[in-house]
PAZAPA-469900 format. One record per residue: residue number from 1; residue in three letters; y, z, x of N, C-alpha, C, O in turn. Coordinates in pm, 1 decimal, padded with zeros to 6 digits. Atoms other than C-alpha are relative to their C-alpha. Layout:
REM PAZAPA-469900
r k=NUM	r=ala	nv=Y	nw=Z	nu=X	cav=Y	caw=Z	cau=X	cv=Y	cw=Z	cu=X	ov=Y	ow=Z	ou=X
...
END
This chain:
REM PAZAPA-469900
r k=1	r=met	nv=00124.6	nw=00042.2	nu=00061.0	cav=14366.6	caw=-03838.0	cau=-16326.4	cv=-00116.6	cw=00086.8	cu=00048.8	ov=-00205.8	ow=00120.4	ou=-00029.1
r k=2	r=asp	nv=00108.3	nw=-00084.3	nu=-00051.5	cav=14142.5	caw=-03631.2	cau=-16098.9	cv=-00006.6	cw=00132.0	cu=-00076.7	ov=-00114.8	ow=00177.0	ou=-00114.6
r k=3	r=tyr	nv=-00004.6	nw=-00126.4	nu=00072.7	cav=14255.5	caw=-03311.5	cau=-16270.7	cv=-00052.0	cw=-00017.3	cu=-00143.0	ov=-00132.5	ow=00062.9	ou=-00190.2
r k=4	r=leu	nv=00043.5	nw=00023.2	nu=00137.9	cav=14206.1	caw=-03456.1	cau=-16619.6	cv=-00149.9	cw=-00023.4	cu=-00008.1	ov=-00216.8	ow=00030.6	ou=-00096.2
r k=5	r=glu	nv=00143.9	nw=00026.1	nu=-00000.3	cav=13859.0	caw=-03586.6	cau=-16535.3	cv=-00078.1	cw=00127.9	cu=00029.3	ov=-00184.9	ow=00149.9	ou=-00027.9
r k=6	r=his	nv=00065.5	nw=-00127.2	nu=-00029.8	cav=13768.0	caw=-03247.6	cau=-16387.7	cv=-00004.2	cw=00088.7	cu=-00125.2	ov=-00107.4	ow=00149.1	ou=-00154.5
r k=7	r=lys	nv=-00004.6	nw=-00080.8	nu=00121.9	cav=13878.6	caw=-03069.9	cau=-16707.8	cv=-00095.6	cw=-00054.5	cu=-00106.5	ov=-00163.2	ow=00022.6	ou=-00174.5
r k=8	r=ile	nv=00092.2	nw=00060.7	nu=00096.9	cav=13685.3	caw=-03316.2	cau=-16925.5	cv=-00143.9	cw=00031.2	cu=00038.2	ov=-00226.1	ow=00062.0	ou=-00048.1
r k=9	r=ala	nv=00136.6	nw=-00023.4	nu=-00048.8	cav=13373.8	caw=-03269.7	cau=-16707.9	cv=-00047.5	cw=00143.0	cu=-00024.1	ov=-00167.9	ow=00168.4	ou=-00021.3
r k=10	r=glu	nv=00040.0	nw=-00137.6	nu=00029.1	cav=13377.4	caw=-02895.8	cau=-16784.4	cv=-00076.2	cw=00010.7	cu=-00131.8	ov=-00155.7	ow=00102.7	ou=-00150.8
r k=11	r=lys	nv=00064.8	nw=-00006.8	nu=00131.8	cav=13261.2	caw=-02973.8	cau=-17139.9	cv=-00075.1	cw=-00127.0	cu=-00039.9	ov=-00151.6	ow=-00126.0	ou=-00136.4
r k=12	r=his	nv=00060.2	nw=00128.0	nu=00039.2	cav=13147.1	caw=-03337.8	cau=-17145.4	cv=-00058.0	cw=-00070.5	cu=00121.8	ov=-00012.6	ow=-00049.1	ou=00234.2
r k=13	r=asp	nv=00060.9	nw=00071.7	nu=-00111.4	cav=12927.9	caw=-03564.0	cau=-16934.9	cv=00063.5	cw=-00135.2	cu=00027.8	ov=00034.2	ow=-00197.7	ou=00129.7
r k=14	r=lys	nv=-00070.7	nw=00125.5	nu=-00025.6	cav=13149.7	caw=-03871.1	cau=-16972.0	cv=00136.8	cw=00001.7	cu=-00065.4	ov=00161.1	ow=00074.4	ou=-00161.7
r k=15	r=ala	nv=-00134.1	nw=00018.0	nu=00055.3	cav=13509.0	caw=-03969.1	cau=-17038.4	cv=00005.1	cw=-00136.8	cu=-00066.4	ov=-00043.7	ow=-00235.4	ou=-00011.2
r k=16	r=ile	nv=-00015.5	nw=00125.9	nu=00074.3	cav=13588.0	caw=-04237.0	cau=-17296.4	cv=00147.7	cw=-00014.7	cu=-00033.4	ov=00213.0	ow=00080.6	ou=-00075.9
r k=17	r=leu	nv=-00141.7	nw=00023.3	nu=00028.6	cav=13929.2	caw=-04396.5	cau=-17338.3	cv=00022.4	cw=-00142.3	cu=-00047.7	ov=-00061.1	ow=-00230.5	ou=-00027.6
r k=18	r=asp	nv=-00046.8	nw=00132.8	nu=00038.6	cav=14112.7	caw=-04691.8	cau=-17488.1	cv=00104.6	cw=-00041.4	cu=00102.2	ov=00199.6	ow=00032.8	ou=00127.4
r k=19	r=ala	nv=-00091.2	nw=00046.0	nu=-00104.2	cav=14291.9	caw=-04897.0	cau=-17222.5	cv=00066.4	cw=-00130.1	cu=-00040.8	ov=00000.8	ow=-00223.1	ou=-00087.7
r k=20	r=ser	nv=-00070.4	nw=00126.4	nu=00020.8	cav=14559.8	caw=-05158.6	cau=-17265.6	cv=-00049.7	cw=-00100.0	cu=00104.3	ov=-00098.6	ow=-00060.3	ou=00210.1
r k=21	r=leu	nv=00050.6	nw=00100.7	nu=-00093.6	cav=14471.4	caw=-05485.9	cau=-17096.5	cv=00061.6	cw=00012.1	cu=00139.5	ov=-00011.0	ow=-00004.8	ou=00237.4
r k=22	r=pro	nv=-00054.4	nw=-00016.0	nu=-00135.2	cav=14717.9	caw=-05429.2	cau=-16807.1	cv=-00057.1	cw=00121.9	cu=00074.4	ov=-00053.1	ow=00125.5	ou=00197.4
r k=23	r=ala	nv=00051.5	nw=-00121.4	nu=-00063.8	cav=14556.7	caw=-05086.9	cau=-16741.0	cv=-00147.5	cw=-00009.3	cu=00038.7	ov=-00199.2	ow=00080.0	ou=00105.8
r k=24	r=val	nv=00143.8	nw=00012.3	nu=-00025.0	cav=14197.4	caw=-05214.6	cau=-16718.4	cv=-00031.4	cw=00005.7	cu=00149.6	ov=-00127.2	ow=00072.4	ou=00188.7
r k=25	r=cys	nv=00024.5	nw=-00002.1	nu=-00145.2	cav=14217.9	caw=-05273.4	cau=-16340.4	cv=00016.3	cw=00140.9	cu=00055.6	ov=-00063.3	ow=00183.6	ou=00139.1
r k=26	r=phe	nv=-00021.6	nw=-00137.7	nu=-00045.0	cav=14356.4	caw=-04923.1	cau=-16284.2	cv=-00123.9	cw=00084.3	cu=-00027.9	ov=-00176.4	ow=00150.2	ou=00061.9
r k=27	r=tyr	nv=00116.2	nw=-00080.7	nu=00036.1	cav=14069.9	caw=-04760.3	cau=-16472.5	cv=-00127.0	cw=-00053.1	cu=00065.8	ov=-00214.3	ow=00025.4	ou=00102.9
r k=28	r=gly	nv=00115.8	nw=00058.1	nu=-00067.5	cav=13815.5	caw=-05001.2	cau=-16324.2	cv=-00012.4	cw=00051.5	cu=00142.9	ov=-00122.6	ow=00081.0	ou=00189.1
r k=29	r=his	nv=00001.6	nw=-00052.7	nu=-00137.0	cav=13913.1	caw=-04886.2	cau=-15975.0	cv=-00035.3	cw=00148.3	cu=00003.9	ov=-00075.0	ow=00199.8	ou=00108.5
r k=30	r=arg	nv=00036.6	nw=-00142.4	nu=00007.4	cav=13855.3	caw=-04527.4	cau=-16090.3	cv=-00143.4	cw=00018.8	cu=-00047.7	ov=-00187.8	ow=00132.0	ou=-00066.9
r k=31	r=gly	nv=00140.9	nw=-00009.9	nu=00036.4	cav=13497.8	caw=-04608.5	cau=-16193.8	cv=-00032.1	cw=-00015.7	cu=-00147.1	ov=-00146.6	ow=00003.9	ou=-00187.8
r k=32	r=tyr	nv=00024.9	nw=00020.7	nu=00142.5	cav=13540.1	caw=-04680.1	cau=-16564.4	cv=-00058.4	cw=-00138.5	cu=-00023.4	ov=-00024.7	ow=-00234.0	ou=00046.5
r k=33	r=gln	nv=00062.5	nw=00125.8	nu=00039.0	cav=13331.7	caw=-04954.1	cau=-16725.6	cv=00040.6	cw=-00033.1	cu=-00143.8	ov=00050.4	ow=00056.1	ou=-00228.0
r k=34	r=thr	nv=-00028.8	nw=00042.5	nu=00136.6	cav=13424.1	caw=-05155.9	cau=-17033.3	cv=-00128.9	cw=00002.4	cu=-00081.5	ov=-00229.5	ow=-00056.5	ou=-00041.9
r k=35	r=val	nv=00117.0	nw=-00009.2	nu=00087.1	cav=13182.2	caw=-05075.6	cau=-17316.3	cv=00025.4	cw=-00063.5	cu=-00136.3	ov=-00065.0	ow=-00071.5	ou=-00219.5
r k=36	r=gly	nv=-00032.3	nw=00063.1	nu=00126.6	cav=13362.7	caw=-05247.2	cau=-17601.6	cv=00144.6	cw=-00046.6	cu=-00001.4	ov=00219.5	ow=-00027.5	ou=00094.4
r k=37	r=his	nv=-00135.3	nw=00051.4	nu=00016.6	cav=13679.3	caw=-05406.8	cau=-17730.7	cv=00050.4	cw=00042.7	cu=-00137.3	ov=-00027.8	ow=00060.6	ou=-00230.6
r k=38	r=gly	nv=-00058.5	nw=-00036.7	nu=00127.6	cav=13916.3	caw=-05311.9	cau=-18006.2	cv=00122.7	cw=-00084.2	cu=-00029.3	ov=00186.0	ow=-00139.1	ou=00060.9
r k=39	r=val	nv=-00118.6	nw=00072.5	nu=00044.5	cav=14189.5	caw=-05477.5	cau=-18207.4	cv=00069.3	cw=00085.2	cu=-00105.1	ov=00006.6	ow=00131.9	ou=-00200.2
r k=40	r=cys	nv=-00081.2	nw=-00071.7	nu=00097.7	cav=14467.6	caw=-05301.3	cau=-18392.3	cv=00098.2	cw=-00100.8	cu=-00058.5	ov=00180.9	ow=-00156.8	ou=00013.5
r k=41	r=glu	nv=-00088.1	nw=00097.3	nu=00063.4	cav=14644.7	caw=-05522.1	cau=-18644.1	cv=00130.4	cw=00067.2	cu=-00040.5	ov=00130.9	ow=00169.5	ou=-00108.9
r k=42	r=leu	nv=-00132.8	nw=-00052.9	nu=00026.5	cav=15017.6	caw=-05461.2	cau=-18667.9	cv=00071.9	cw=-00090.5	cu=-00099.9	ov=00011.8	ow=-00182.2	ou=-00156.0
r k=43	r=glu	nv=-00078.5	nw=00081.9	nu=00092.2	cav=15294.8	caw=-05607.7	cau=-18881.6	cv=00019.1	cw=-00141.5	cu=00054.5	ov=00005.3	ow=-00165.4	ou=00174.5
r k=44	r=asn	nv=-00032.8	nw=00139.3	nu=-00033.5	cav=15378.2	caw=-05980.5	cau=-18882.3	cv=-00110.7	cw=-00070.0	cu=00076.9	ov=-00083.3	ow=-00149.6	ou=00166.7
r k=45	r=asp	nv=00117.5	nw=00062.7	nu=-00062.6	cav=15024.0	caw=-06084.0	cau=-18777.6	cv=-00010.4	cw=00025.8	cu=00150.0	ov=-00073.8	ow=-00051.9	ou=00221.4
r k=46	r=val	nv=00010.1	nw=-00037.5	nu=-00140.9	cav=15064.4	caw=-05913.7	cau=-18438.3	cv=-00127.2	cw=00082.9	cu=00017.8	ov=-00157.0	ow=00170.3	ou=-00063.6
r k=47	r=lys	nv=00123.4	nw=-00072.6	nu=-00028.1	cav=14738.7	caw=-05786.5	cau=-18284.7	cv=00008.7	cw=00062.9	cu=00138.3	ov=00046.2	ow=-00002.6	ou=00235.5
r k=48	r=leu	nv=00006.4	nw=-00072.1	nu=-00126.0	cav=14706.4	caw=-05525.2	cau=-18013.2	cv=-00147.0	cw=00005.2	cu=00040.4	ov=-00228.9	ow=00065.4	ou=-00029.0
r k=49	r=val	nv=00137.4	nw=00005.5	nu=-00048.2	cav=14389.0	caw=-05588.6	cau=-17812.7	cv=-00014.6	cw=00100.8	cu=00113.4	ov=00072.7	ow=00110.4	ou=00199.7
r k=50	r=tyr	nv=00022.8	nw=-00100.2	nu=-00103.9	cav=14242.4	caw=-05313.2	cau=-17595.4	cv=-00148.2	cw=00008.4	cu=00034.4	ov=-00234.0	ow=-00039.8	ou=-00039.4
r k=51	r=glu	nv=00136.4	nw=-00019.5	nu=-00047.7	cav=13930.6	caw=-05223.3	cau=-17400.0	cv=-00040.2	cw=00145.3	cu=-00025.3	ov=00041.3	ow=00236.2	ou=-00009.4
r k=52	r=ile	nv=00056.4	nw=-00133.0	nu=00009.6	cav=13710.3	caw=-04923.6	cau=-17473.8	cv=-00079.5	cw=00019.6	cu=00129.2	ov=-00171.5	ow=-00056.4	ou=00159.4
r k=53	r=met	nv=00060.1	nw=-00020.8	nu=-00132.2	cav=13607.8	caw=-04780.3	cau=-17137.6	cv=-00057.8	cw=00139.8	cu=00010.4	ov=-00011.9	ow=00233.6	ou=-00054.8
r k=54	r=glu	nv=00057.3	nw=-00132.9	nu=-00022.6	cav=13389.8	caw=-04496.2	cau=-17020.0	cv=-00038.8	cw=00017.7	cu=00146.0	ov=-00061.9	ow=-00078.6	ou=00219.1
r k=55	r=lys	nv=00037.8	nw=-00035.6	nu=-00136.5	cav=13306.8	caw=-04317.3	cau=-16698.1	cv=-00092.7	cw=00119.7	cu=-00005.8	ov=-00061.5	ow=00220.3	ou=-00069.4
r k=56	r=gln	nv=00090.9	nw=-00112.9	nu=-00010.3	cav=13009.6	caw=-04095.8	cau=-16627.4	cv=00060.7	cw=00102.6	cu=00095.4	ov=00100.0	ow=00068.7	ou=00207.0
r k=57	r=leu	nv=-00058.9	nw=-00106.4	nu=-00080.1	cav=13136.6	caw=-03762.9	cau=-16495.9	cv=-00109.2	cw=00091.9	cu=00053.2	ov=-00212.2	ow=00111.5	ou=-00011.3
r k=58	r=ile	nv=00090.5	nw=-00099.3	nu=-00056.7	cav=12960.1	caw=-03516.7	cau=-16269.7	cv=00059.0	cw=00135.8	cu=-00031.3	ov=00164.8	ow=00170.5	ou=00021.1
r k=59	r=gly	nv=-00057.3	nw=-00124.9	nu=00045.5	cav=13009.8	caw=-03177.8	cau=-16431.7	cv=-00049.1	cw=00116.3	cu=00066.4	ov=-00006.8	ow=00227.6	ou=00035.2
END
């Protein structure tokens, strides 16, 4: 993750990602904040819920 964030910071001031609910704690510990929520509707009335998270990067 450190390498990926470093590469992103070369061209952008923040990283934005979609995180599954089980991954929210992982990204939260890395400094990401939830900025929104998303829902992807699948077959048979199944819904995939996720968090939209971002982290300010120092470039």
